C-alpha positions in Angstrom: 0.7 -44.8 44.7 -1.7 -41.8 46.3 1.5 -39.1 45.8 1.3 -40.2 42.1 -2.6 -40.1 42.2 -3.2 -43.5 40.9 -4.7 -44.3 44.1 -8.0 -44.9 42.5 -9.0 -46.0 38.6 -9.4 -42.9 37.0 -10.2 -41.8 33.3 -7.4 -39.8 31.1 -8.2 -38.4 28.1 -6.5 -39.0 25.1 -3.4 -36.5 24.0 -4.4 -33.5 22.4 -4.4 -34.0 18.8 -2.8 -30.5 18.0 0.4 -31.9 19.1 1.2 -34.2 16.7 1.4 -31.8 13.5 5.1 -32.8 13.5 4.0 -36.1 11.7 3.0 -34.2 8.8 7.0 -33.4 7.8 7.1 -37.0 6.8 6.3 -36.4 2.5 3.1 -38.2 1.5 2.9 -41.0 -0.8 0.4 -40.3 -2.6 -2.8 -42.1 -1.1 -5.0 -40.4 1.2 -4.0 -40.2 5.0 -5.4 -39.5 8.2 -4.1 -39.2 12.0 -5.6 -42.2 13.9 -5.4 -43.2 17.3 -2.7 -46.4 17.5 -3.4 -48.7 20.4 -1.2 -52.3 20.9 -3.5 -54.5 22.6 -2.2 -58.2 23.7 -1.9 -60.8 20.8 -4.4 -63.3 20.2 -2.3 -65.1 17.7 1.2 -66.4 19.9 1.7 -68.1 22.8 4.5 -67.2 24.9 7.4 -69.3 23.8 5.7 -70.1 20.6 5.9 -67.3 18.5 3.4 -66.4 15.7 5.9 -67.4 12.7 5.0 -70.9 13.1 2.7 -72.8 11.0 0.3 -73.2 13.6 -0.1 -69.6 14.4 -0.2 -68.3 11.0 -2.9 -70.4 10.2 -5.1 -68.7 13.0 -4.5 -65.5 11.4 -3.7 -64.1 8.0 -0.4 -64.9 7.8 1.5 -61.9 8.9 1.1 -58.6 10.3 -2.0 -57.0 10.4 -3.3 -53.5 11.6 -6.9 -53.3 12.5 -9.1 -50.4 10.7 -12.6 -49.1 11.3 -14.6 -49.5 8.1 -15.5 -45.7 8.1 -11.7 -44.8 8.3 -11.0 -47.5 5.6 -13.8 -46.2 3.5 -12.4 -42.8 3.4 -9.0 -43.3 2.7 -9.7 -45.9 0.0 -8.4 -49.0 1.9 -10.1 -52.5 1.2 -9.7 -55.5 3.9 -6.3 -57.4 3.2 -4.6 -54.2 1.5 -1.0 -53.3 2.3 -1.2 -50.1 4.3 1.9 -48.2 5.9 1.3 -46.9 9.7 3.7 -43.6 10.4 4.7 -40.8 12.8 8.1 -39.1 13.9 9.0 -42.2 15.9 8.9 -44.7 12.7 6.9 -46.8 10.2 5.3 -50.2 9.8 3.9 -52.1 6.9 0.8 -54.4 7.5 -2.0 -55.8 5.7 -5.5 -53.8 6.7 -8.3 -55.9 8.4 -11.1 -53.8 7.7 -13.5 -54.4 10.9 -16.9 -52.5 12.2 -15.6 -53.8 15.4 -13.0 -50.7 15.4 -14.4 -47.4 16.2 -13.7 -44.4 13.5 -10.4 -42.3 14.8 -8.7 -45.5 16.3 -6.4 -48.5 14.8 -4.9 -51.3 16.6 -2.2 -53.6 16.3 -1.7 -56.7 18.5 1.8 -56.5 19.5 4.5 -59.3 19.2 4.0 -59.7 15.6 6.8 -61.2 13.9 8.5 -59.2 11.2 10.4 -61.9 9.8 7.5 -63.1 7.6 5.8 -61.5 4.7 6.8 -58.0 4.9 7.0 -55.6 2.1 9.3 -52.7 2.7 8.4 -49.2 3.8 8.1 -46.4 1.8 8.5 -43.7 4.3 11.7 -45.6 5.5 12.8 -47.5 2.4 13.6 -50.7 4.6 11.7 -53.5 5.7 8.5 -52.8 7.5 8.8 -52.4 11.4 6.6 -53.7 14.5 4.4 -52.0 16.5 7.1 -50.8 18.9 8.4 -48.7 15.6 6.0 -46.0 16.1 5.2 -46.2 19.9 7.5 -44.3 22.2 8.6 -45.4 25.7 7.2 -43.2 28.7 7.8 -44.7 31.8 5.5 -44.3 34.3 7.1 -44.3 37.9 4.0 -46.4 39.5 5.2 -49.5 37.6 8.3 -49.5 39.5 7.1 -49.4 42.7 8.4 -52.4 44.9 12.0 -52.2 44.1 11.8 -54.9 41.1 10.7 -52.2 38.4 8.7 -54.7 35.9 11.4 -54.1 33.0 11.9 -55.8 29.4 14.1 -55.3 26.6 13.6 -55.9 22.9 14.6 -53.7 19.8 13.5 -50.2 19.7 12.2 -50.8 23.6 13.0 -50.5 26.9 10.9 -49.8 29.7 8.0 -50.8 31.9 6.2 -54.0 30.7 3.0 -52.8 28.9 1.5 -52.7 25.5 -0.9 -50.1 25.6 0.0 -46.6 24.5 -1.6 -43.4 23.8 0.1 -42.6 20.0 -1.1 -41.4 17.1 0.2 -42.3 13.3 -0.6 -41.6 9.7 -2.4 -44.5 7.7 -2.3 -44.2 4.2 -2.5 -47.1 1.5 1.1 -48.8 0.3 1.4 -50.0 -3.1 0.2 -53.0 -4.0 2.8 -55.8 -3.4 
């Protein structure tokens, strides 16, 4: 661990935002856009083998995929609570409802991981397909220290193969989507 600089907890600043200019190559959909830091914390509305598409779990949340956004960023982008938004970058796109909240700091969005994409999801204007999930816009960057011990904590899912972990340092463009 020491050879990788991992012996103590250390602050690592977010990526340099100048490196996300390739996201601008995706044609706009006519709504305002802004590059926002995208976090994927552990989900609240799912219980391991009981996924979020069952009625009990749906009644605890908004009944479909959601992306949390700050009040400041939402106001700047013309997004209101429960609007459909489309988050995209060079890796992919996802469509979800916006949760406008003062709990989210400006410049950041978050989507709890493991949200099902089989319920209540419109098509993506960027890809022309059904809306994606949090893994659609993230990239896998295996961290060698997660594989120490000879039993690498590997997991597989669509668009995902690597060490288990839901938090990634990623940026997305977050425009509003057409009303559905």
